[in-house]
N, C-alpha and C positions, 0 to 999 in steps of 0.2 A: 466368540467374536461379536463385537458391538459395531454394527454397520450403520452408516448414515448415507442416504441417497441424496445427491444434489439434483433436484428436479429441474432447476433452471438457473442460469446466471445471466445477469444483464450488467453492462458497463456503460456509463454515460459521461461524456466529456462536455465541458462548457463550449460555447460557440466561438470563443476567442482562441485562435491557434497561431503559433509563431514558430518560425525556424530559429535555430540557435544563431545562425549568421545574421538574421534580421534583428535580433535583440542586441547582439554585441556590436554590429556595424551601424545600427541605426538608432534605436531607442536609447541605448546607454553608451553610445560611442565616446562621448566626451569624458566619461568617468573611468575608462579602461585603458591601462597600459597595453602596448602592442603584444607583450608577452602573455598577458591574460587572454586577449582575443585569440591568439594562436592556440593556446592551451584548450580553450573552450571548443574551438572548431575542429581540433585534431585529436583530442584525447578522451573526450567524454563518451563517445560511442552513441550519442544522441543527436538526432537531426531536427526533431519537432517536439514541442511541448504545448500543453493546453492550459489556459489560465481563466480564472473567473473575473478577470480584469480586462478592460479595453485599454491596453497600454498606449495606444495612439492618442488617447485623450487625457493622459496623466499630466498634470501641471509640472512645469520645470521648477516650481517653487518648492524647495526641499522642506519647507515648514508645513506644507499641506499634508495632512493625513489622508490616505486614500482608502475609501470604502470599496469593497468588491462590487462589481456590477451584478453578480449572481450570488445568491446566498446558498449556503450548504443545505439548510433545511428545505429550501425550495427544491433543490435537486433530489433530496431524499424523498419528498412527497411525489415528485414526478417519476422517479425510478421505481418507487413502490407501486404506483398505479400501473406503470408499464409492465412490470414483471408479473403482477397478479393477472393482468389481462392476457399476456402471452402464454401463461401457464394454465389459464382457465381456472384460476383460483378466486375465491371471494374473501373479503376481509375476515369473515367469521371462520375461515379455514386456518387462520394463523393463531397458534396458541402461545407462541413465545417470540418476542421481538428483541434482537440483540443489535446494538449499534457499536461500531468501533470508530472513534473519532480522534483525530490528532489535533484538530483546531476548529472550534465552532465560531460562529459570528458573535456569540455571547456565551458567558460561562454558565448561566443558570436560567431556565431549567434545562434538563437534559433533552436531547432531540427526540427521545421517545415520547415525551409529553406532547409535542406538536404532531408527530406522525400518527400516534394513536387517535388523537382527536380529529385530524383532518382526513384521515383515511377511513375512520369509522371502525376501528378494530374493536374486538370484544372488550366488554367491561372488565372481565376477569383475566385478561391477557397477562402473562408474565413478561417483565421487561428487564433488560440489563444493559448498562452503558459502560463500555470500556473506554477509558480516556488516557491518552498519553503513552500507550504501549507501543506506538510506532509501527514498524513494518512487519513485525513477526507476531501478528495477533490472530490470524484466521484459525489456527489450530486450537486456540482456546475456545473459540466459538463452536468448533466441531465437537470438542469434548463436552461443552455445555449442552449441545443439541443431543448428544448420545445420552447424557444424564436425564434430559427431559423425556426422552422416549423410554429409557430404562425404568424410570419412576412411574410410568403409566400416565403421564400427562397427555391430554388430547391436543390435536392440532399440529400443523407444520411449524417449523422454525424459520423466521425471516431474519436474515443477517444483512444489515446495511453498513457499508464501510465508506467513510469519507476521508479523502486525502486532500486537505485544503491548507497547504503550507504557505501560499504566496504572501498572505498578510502577516506571517511571522517575519518574513525576510524583506519584503518590498520596502516597508517603511525604514528599515535599517539601511538598505541600499541608498535610499534617498538622502540619508544623513552623511554618507561617505563622499568626500570630495573627489578622491582619486583612489582607484583600486589597483593594487599591484600585488604580485606574488610574494614580495618581501614582507608585506603585512599579512600574516597568515590568518588572523582573525577576520579581517575585512574580506580577504580573499575567500575564505570558507563560507561566510555569509552570502557572498555573491554566488558561489557555485551551488549552494543549496537552493537559492532562489531560482537559479537557472535550470537545474536538472529536474525539479519536481513539476509534475502536472497536477492541476486541480482536477479531481475526478471523483465520481461515486460509483460504487459497485453494490450489487444486490444478489443474494442467493437464497433460494428456497430449499431448505433441508427437510427431508421427509423420512418417516419410518419405513424401512425396506419392505415391511409387510403391507404397507398402506399406500405406497407410491405406485401409480399406474404406469409411469414411465420415468426414466432418469437420464440425466446427462452424464453423470459419473457417480461411482459409488466408492466409499472410503471405509476401510476397516480402521476404526479409530485406535485400535491396539498398535497400529504401525506408527502412530504419532510419537515422535521423540522430541523432547523439549529440554533445552539447556539454558539456564540463566547465568549471566556473568556475575559470579559471586567473589571475584577477586577483591582484595582490600580496597583498591582504588578504582574498581570497575565503574562505579557510579560517576566518576569524574571525567569519563571519556567523552561525554556529550551532555550538554545542558542548554535548554532554552529558558531564559528567565525574563521577567519584566524589569526594566531599568529605566532611568530617566536621564535625559541629556541636560545640558547647561541651562536650558530654558524650562526645565522641569516637565518636559514632555515625556510621556511614558511610551517606550518602544520595546519591542522584543529584541533580545540580545542572545545570539548563539555563541556558545563556547564549545568547540569540539576538537578533539585530538584524533584526526582522521587515521593516523597510523595505528594507534592502539585500537580504535574501532574496527579497522580492517582486520587486524591480527586476531581480535576476539571473534569476529564473524567467521573467519576461516577455521580457527581452532574448534569452536563450538559446533560448527556445521559438520566438521569431520567426525566429531564424537557422535553426532546424531545419525549420520548415515552408517557409521560403524555399528551402532546399536541395531539399526534396521537390518543390516547385512547379517548380523549374528542371530537375531531373533526370527527373521523371515528370509532365510537364504534362498529358498526356491523363488519366491516373488522378486527378491532383489536381483537375481540373475535375469529375470524376465523384463526388467525395466528398460523400455525402449527409448524413453525421453526423460531428461531431467530439466525441470524449470527452476531457475535461480531468481531470487528477488532482483528486480531490474534497477539496481542502485548506481549504474554507471560502469564503464569499462574497468576502472581500477579495482572496484570491489568485486565485480563478477569474475574477472580474470583471476584474482587472488583466491577467492573461494573455490572456483572450479579447479584450479591447479592444486590447491591444498587437499581437495577431496579426490584428486586423480580422476576427474571426469573428462572424457574426450570432448573437445569443442563441438564435434559433429553431433553429439548426443544432446546438446543444449542450444543448437542453432536458433531455435525459435525464440529463446530468451533474448539473444542479441538482436533479432529482427524486431521484436516488439519494443525493446528498449530504444532502438533507433527511431521507431515510428511514433512513440508516445511518451518517451522519457521515463522517469522514475515515478511510478504510480503508487508508491507507499504500500500500505497494507492491502490495497486493491489488487496488487500485483499477482497474488496467488489465484484469485478468481479469474483474472484476465488470462493468465497462462493456462489454467485448466480449460477455460472456454475455447481459447484460440487453438490449443493443441488438438482439440476434437473437431472444431469447425474447419481447420485447415488440413485435417486428416493426417496430422503427425502421428496421432494415435487412432487406430481403428477399433472396432468393437472387440471387447474382451482383452485388449492390450493394456499394459501397465505403464504408468508414468510416475514420476517422483517430483515432489516440491521441496525446495530448500529455501527457507525464509531466514532472514537475519536482520537485526536492527539494534537499537540502543539497549534494549533489555536483554537480548540474548539471541538464540537461534532455535528454529524448529524445522522439522522435516517429517514428511509422511508420504505414503504411496496412495495412488488412486487408480481405479480401473474404468476404462471407457465403456 
């Protein structure tokens, strides 16, 4: 067994918080058909989201590009200082830094460059940046941490995850004159803007023989990962740079939500079937399942496909309602909250089911 201990988890949200009703009935009221408003308020399963933008100060001029009020790297630096302090760790205790980023404020250099320098991490620290893997990325970091320990490298592993999707979609929303359900592409761009919170998560992963205390422990052999290798799987979702008639560069989302949902359900079922077969005793002991907080439509589909009782994943729905879709941070958030809210008690087992554009992952953890 290759075990990884999670010494601590921290989650930081920007200070700008909005209810779904506030956004659709106030900030974007004039752009939305009544049908769209009703769908957002009744079907998403989300009540509040957090943004790195002060939406109240955004100009009504659709030609204006909007810079975020809060930068991702600033939140990375802040959360790193916080988690090191709360775990009583020093910068020199970190031997490996992994970042998982879906969208930075700039393309180059990688965020590890800034974090290493500003935090004062070791000169010989190992670094790795995952880019564009979307919501099912944390298990890859777990496996890399296990490899770090197995190969005898010194120091803990610090994982930073940033889910900053707003500037992918906000600028596109400003270009759309009217959003209706009939125009699926515009509608999908708006829904993705609406459901995602901007958020950072941090976790310190430690070697089990060297961790003095742990929040959760993970047998990395329980990790099951499936990629969507169907012929047209890569076409189900794509964010690309495009230009409008004024040659202005904007992000453009093209997604087939139905195929994405079916892929997430199919691959998630394969993952938990694998865990059930390989670890039958632990699988029977799973008290709680945490599903990626992608919104009611996705969560309900994956839960039903995997035959999971809704009572066993109630916390997923609660967190999703409170903070929206937190992207790849979702795994950390669910693990932390399941223990803090005493959904799991000491030595009890929980399961995580992640899914996104790339595929799906699942693993077990013990409180």
